[in-house]
C-alpha positions in Angstrom: -32.6 -12.6 9.5 -32.1 -14.1 6.5 -29.3 -14.7 3.6 -31.7 -12.4 1.0 -31.6 -9.6 3.8 -28.4 -9.9 4.8 -26.9 -10.1 1.4 -29.1 -8.4 -1.2 -27.2 -4.8 -0.4 -24.1 -6.9 -0.8 -24.9 -8.8 -3.7 -25.7 -5.2 -5.5 -23.0 -3.1 -4.6 -20.3 -6.4 -5.9 -22.8 -6.5 -9.2 -21.8 -3.1 -9.7 -17.9 -3.9 -9.4 -18.4 -6.5 -11.5 -19.3 -4.1 -14.3 -15.9 -2.1 -14.3 -13.8 -5.8 -14.8 -11.9 -6.2 -18.0 -13.5 -7.8 -21.0 -12.1 -11.2 -23.5 -12.1 -8.1 -25.9 -10.0 -5.8 -23.6 -7.7 -8.8 -22.8 -7.0 -9.6 -26.7 -6.3 -5.8 -27.0 -3.5 -5.7 -24.3 -1.8 -8.1 -25.7 -1.6 -7.2 -29.1 -0.1 -3.8 -27.8 3.9 -4.0 -28.5 5.2 -1.4 -25.4 4.2 -1.1 -21.8 3.3 2.9 -22.4 0.8 1.8 -25.1 -0.5 -1.3 -21.8 -0.7 1.4 -19.6 -2.5 3.6 -22.0 -5.5 1.4 -23.4 -6.4 0.9 -19.4 -6.1 5.0 -19.0 -8.3 5.5 -21.8 -10.9 2.3 -21.7 -11.3 0.5 -18.3 -12.1 1.9 -14.9 -8.7 2.1 -13.8 -8.2 5.4 -16.2 -10.2 6.8 -13.2 -7.4 6.4 -10.4 -4.2 7.8 -13.2 -4.5 10.7 -14.4 -1.1 11.1 -16.7 -0.8 9.9 -20.0 3.4 10.3 -20.3 4.6 6.9 -18.9 8.5 5.6 -17.9 9.3 2.4 -16.4 9.1 4.2 -12.7 5.8 5.1 -13.3 4.6 2.2 -14.7 5.8 0.7 -11.2 3.7 3.2 -9.3 0.8 2.6 -11.7 1.1 -1.4 -10.5 1.1 0.4 -7.0 -2.2 2.1 -7.8 -3.8 -1.0 -9.0 -2.4 -2.9 -6.1 -4.0 0.0 -3.3 -7.4 -0.4 -5.5 -8.1 -4.3 -5.0 -6.9 -3.9 -1.4 -9.9 -1.0 -1.0 -12.5 -2.8 -2.5 -11.8 -5.3 0.6 -11.7 -3.0 3.2 -15.0 -1.3 1.8 -17.0 -4.8 1.2 -16.1 -5.4 4.8 -19.4 -2.6 6.1 -21.3 -4.6 4.0 -21.4 -7.8 6.0 -21.8 -8.1 10.1 -20.9 -11.1 12.3 -18.9 -13.9 11.6 -18.8 -13.4 8.0 -17.0 -9.5 9.0 -14.8 -12.0 10.7 -14.3 -13.6 7.6 -14.0 -10.5 5.3 -11.1 -9.1 8.4 -9.7 -12.4 7.7 -8.9 -12.3 4.2 -7.7 -9.1 3.8 -5.2 -10.2 6.4 -4.0 -12.3 3.6 -1.7 -8.4 2.7 -0.4 -8.4 5.9 1.0 -12.1 5.4 2.6 -10.4 2.0 3.9 -7.6 4.1 5.3 -9.6 6.6 7.3 -12.0 3.6 8.3 -9.1 1.6 10.3 -7.4 5.1 11.6 -10.8 5.8 13.1 -11.7 2.2 14.3 -7.9 2.2 16.0 -8.2 5.2 18.0 -11.2 4.3 18.7 -9.6 1.2 20.1 -6.2 3.5 18.5 -4.2 1.3 15.4 -3.3 2.8 16.3 0.9 2.1 14.4 -0.2 -1.2 11.1 -0.1 0.5 9.3 2.7 0.9 6.7 1.7 4.5 4.3 3.8 2.7 3.7 1.9 0.1 3.1 -1.1 2.0 -0.9 -1.6 2.3 -2.2 -1.5 5.7 -5.2 -1.9 7.3 -6.4 -0.8 10.8 -7.7 -4.3 11.2 -4.5 -5.1 10.8 -2.3 -7.0 13.9 0.3 -5.8 13.4 0.8 -1.6 11.7 4.6 -0.7 12.2 6.1 -0.9 9.1 8.4 1.8 9.8 9.7 0.7 12.8 10.3 -3.2 11.4 11.9 -1.8 7.9 15.1 -0.7 10.5 15.7 -3.8 11.1 19.1 -5.0 10.8 18.7 -8.3 10.7 15.8 -11.3 10.9 16.3 -11.7 15.2 15.1 -8.2 15.4 12.2 -8.8 13.0 11.3 -11.1 15.3 11.8 -9.1 18.3 9.6 -6.7 16.7 6.7 -9.0 16.2 6.4 -10.8 19.7 3.3 -8.6 20.6 1.6 -9.8 17.9 0.8 -14.2 16.8 3.6 -13.9 14.2 6.4 -13.6 16.6 6.4 -16.6 18.7 5.9 -18.7 15.3 9.1 -17.4 13.6 11.1 -17.5 16.5 12.9 -21.2 16.3 13.8 -20.6 12.2 15.6 -17.2 13.6 19.0 -19.7 13.2 18.5 -21.5 10.0 20.4 -20.9 7.4 19.8 -19.0 4.5 18.7 -20.5 1.6 15.8 -22.3 4.6 14.9 -19.3 6.6 12.5 -17.2 4.3 11.1 -21.3 2.8 10.2 -22.1 6.3 9.2 -18.7 8.0 6.8 -18.4 4.5 4.8 -21.7 4.9 5.0 -21.2 8.4 3.3 -17.8 8.1 0.6 -19.1 5.3 0.3 -22.1 7.7 -1.1 -19.6 10.3 -3.5 -17.8 7.5 -4.6 -20.5 6.2 -6.0 -22.4 9.9 -7.5 -18.8 11.1 -9.4 -18.8 7.8 -10.8 -22.7 8.2 -11.3 -21.9 12.5 -13.7 -18.7 11.0 -15.7 -20.7 8.1 -16.3 -22.8 10.9 -18.7 -20.6 12.3 -20.4 -19.5 8.7 -23.6 -21.1 8.2 -25.5 -22.5 5.3 -25.1 -22.6 1.7 -22.1 -19.9 2.7 -20.0 -22.1 4.7 -20.4 -25.2 2.3 -19.0 -23.3 -0.6 -16.0 -21.3 1.3 -14.9 -24.7 2.7 -14.6 -26.0 -0.3 -12.5 -23.6 -2.0 -10.7 -23.5 1.1 -10.2 -27.6 0.5 -8.7 -26.5 -2.3 -6.4 -23.9 -2.0 -4.8 -26.4 0.8 -4.2 -29.1 -1.4 -2.5 -26.8 -3.7 -0.5 -24.7 -0.8 0.5 -29.3 0.7 1.7 -29.4 -3.5 3.8 -26.8 -2.9 5.4 -27.3 0.1 6.2 -30.6 -1.0 7.5 -30.3 -4.0 9.6 -27.3 -3.4 10.4 -28.9 -0.3 11.8 -32.4 -2.2 12.5 -30.4 -5.1 14.9 -27.7 -3.4 15.0 -28.0 0.1 15.9 -31.7 -0.1 13.8 -31.8 3.7 13.0 -35.0 5.3 10.2 -36.4 4.9 9.2 -36.0 9.0 10.2 -32.1 8.2 7.8 -32.2 4.7 4.5 -33.5 6.9 5.1 -31.7 9.9 4.0 -28.4 7.9 1.2 -30.0 5.7 -2.2 -28.7 6.6 -5.9 -30.5 7.5 -8.9 -30.0 6.0 -7.8 -30.5 1.9 -10.5 -31.1 -0.7 -9.0 -33.9 -2.6 -6.0 -34.5 -0.5 -6.6 -35.8 3.0 -3.6 -35.9 6.0 -3.2 -39.4 4.7 -2.4 -39.1 1.0 -0.3 -36.3 1.8 1.7 -38.4 4.7 2.1 -40.9 1.9 3.4 -38.5 -0.5 5.8 -36.8 1.9 7.1 -39.9 2.1 7.7 -40.8 -1.5 11.4 -42.5 -1.9 12.7 -39.6 -4.6 11.7 -36.1 -6.0 10.8 -38.3 -9.4 8.8 -40.4 -7.7 6.6 -38.0 -6.5 6.1 -35.8 -9.6 4.7 -39.3 -11.0 2.8 -40.3 -8.3 1.4 -36.3 -8.7 1.2 -37.4 -12.3 -1.7 -39.5 -11.8 -3.5 -37.5 -8.8 -6.6 -35.2 -9.5 -4.3 -31.9 -10.1 -2.3 -33.8 -12.6 -2.5 -31.0 -15.5 -0.1 -29.2 -13.3 2.8 -31.6 -13.6 2.3 -31.8 -17.4 4.3 -29.7 -18.6 8.0 -30.8 -17.9 9.8 -27.5 -18.9 9.1 -24.4 -16.9 7.4 -26.7 -14.5 7.5 -23.9 -11.4 5.8 -21.5 -13.4 3.5 -23.7 -15.4 2.2 -25.2 -11.5 0.9 -21.9 -11.0 -0.6 -20.2 -13.6 -2.4 -23.6 -13.2 -3.4 -23.8 -9.9 -5.0 -20.1 -10.2 -6.7 -21.1 -13.6 -8.6 -23.6 -12.0 -9.5 -21.1 -8.9 -10.3 -18.0 -11.5 -12.6 -21.0 -13.8 -14.4 -22.0 -10.1 -15.1 -18.7 -9.4 -16.2 -17.1 -12.5 -19.0 -20.6 -12.6 -19.5 -19.8 -9.4 -20.4 -15.9 -9.9 -22.7 -17.0 -12.9 -25.3 -18.2 -10.2 -26.2 -15.1 -8.4 -26.8 -16.5 -5.5 -27.3 -14.4 -2.3 -24.2 -15.5 -0.1 -20.7 -15.1 -0.2 -20.2 -17.4 -3.5 -21.0 -13.5 -5.3 -18.3 -11.2 -3.1 -15.7 -13.5 -2.2 -15.3 -14.3 -6.1 -14.9 -10.9 -7.4 -12.7 -10.4 -5.2 -10.2 -13.3 -6.4 -11.7 -12.4 -9.9 -10.4 -8.2 -9.5 -6.9 -9.7 -8.2 -6.4 -12.3 -10.9 -7.6 -9.7 -13.2 -4.6 -6.9 -11.7 -2.0 -10.1 -12.0 -2.8 -10.7 -15.6 -2.4 -7.1 -16.1 1.2 -7.1 -14.3 2.1 -9.7 -16.2 1.0 -8.4 -20.0 3.1 -4.9 -18.6 6.1 -7.3 -17.5 5.8 -9.4 -21.0 5.6 -6.3 -22.8 8.9 -5.1 -20.8 11.1 -8.1 -23.0 9.2 -8.2 -26.3 6.9 -11.0 -25.7 4.3 -11.0 -28.9 0.7 -12.0 -28.3 0.9 -16.0 -27.9 3.9 -15.6 -25.9 2.0 -12.7 -23.8 -1.2 -15.4 -23.4 0.9 -18.5 -21.5 1.4 -16.1 -18.8 -2.0 -14.8 -18.1 -4.3 -16.4 -15.1 -7.1 -15.7 -17.8 -7.8 -18.9 -20.5 -8.0 -16.8 -23.7 -9.2 -18.6 -27.4 
């Protein structure tokens, strides 16, 4: 079956959903509003999200509920689009959805470490029938990381996390989060290799960029915050980067100091991530997200009948929600339009 036949219905559905994305005019209006209540009111009255929320007056806790509703909306789009694909593409969509499973596990691990699992309502977590693990109420009853890992032993996650249970509290979260991310990206890479045609080329190219970013973050954080050895850094780096192959990654891991690492990265393909000395962690993450958003936007304009359109839409939708939450948070702290725009994934003239 040709790509036109296989992707025609999916393409039509996604183009319909894309029409509901916020415009630049919406963004300019939102960043110029004064309060979080005004932001939510505008979205309810002027966007697709208004169909999801029916109340007209909001307090802080209601703003949190609004955010939960929007997150569930994005999650539902992933589940919905799975039904439009078959075979290897369907397996890939299930893996993309599994990123929410990884985020759930990270949240539980962080909460157990802080001893505040009582603040998490398991019913609010995003759980799919496609996930490997689903019993989050039981997992949230864990008193320590040993119990978390024990309850995950029937899955791929338990054996991978077990070696880190006795690590110091300042490192264990870092190790476990990187291990979960590594598993996720390895699965993605393996599945993408099973695709065919132009869709495979696009997905591997995109994955290579993501792997470069993940390796950069891992090395940067490992050196700056945890003083990890070069061996520790390199052992957890991922293969198949787009511009940073394992030889280049190894070179970064074995640089003699944090200062030398930053100078090396400033001379790399990813120099824009490190040009601003102040708030480097924030700027680095924002620039990574912006570059991916721009890539998806550019590819979506081409309108090809392959995986570019649906996966590009899903990521743009996720970035839109991040921007909405950033705007709400900015208004909570009284930031003006110019200050607010600095925290957004989407760039505004």
